[in-house]
C-alpha positions, 0 to 999 in steps of 0.5 A: 316408821310405817312409811319406811316399811312401805318404802322397803316393800316398794324397793323389793318389788322394784328389784323384783321387776328389774330382775324379771326384766333382766331375765327377759333380756337373757331369755331373748338372747338365748333364743337369738343364740338358738337362731344363730345355731339354726342358721349355721346348722341346717335343720328340718322342720321336725328338729326346729319344732323340737328345739322350740319345744325345748326352748319354751320348756326351758323358759317355763322352768326358768320363770317358775324357779324365779317366781318360786325363789324370789316371789314365793310362787305368787303370780304377779302381772307386772312381773310377766310385763317386765319379762315381756318388756325385757324380751321386746326391748332386747329384740328391738335394740341389741338383737336387731343390730348385733345378731346379724353381725354375730351371724355373719362373723360366725359363718365366716369363722365356720367357713374358714375352719371348714375349708381344711376339713373339706379339702381333707375329705376330698383327698380321703374320698379319692384315696378311698376310691383307689382303695376300693378299686385295689381291694376289688382286684384283690377280692377277685383274685382271692375269689378265684383261689377260693373257687379252686380250693373248693373244687379241690375239697369237693373232689377229695370228698367225692373220692372218699 
């Protein structure tokens, strides 16, 4: 009877190890998603550091919640080893092979989607320049009229 209890405990610990291994894979995949986002949208150093800070806060919260939920908050070295092993295995296999392919594909899709927007902005920029020229001419005419009107108002006030 005691042997069965020990076996059940070991299965629970193995399930916990596997869940932290999978969490490590998911966390590494989410960092790859962040790197893909950085490659698509240019960031300066401040925003890269801010994103990294947010990512590591996210990792800390996920690990804390999982430890609290599945292990009653007890820290176990093998759980952190499973987390690290999952991250390293993902980075060495799927992340190394698929992330560049995903990045190229996303860049192509974004480039195809951005082409009509670039053309539209070029057309709107030309129209805006023409509009500014026209408005400038109208403004000059209105300014002359306002000067004449102001002179008339000043003359009428002086007569009083």
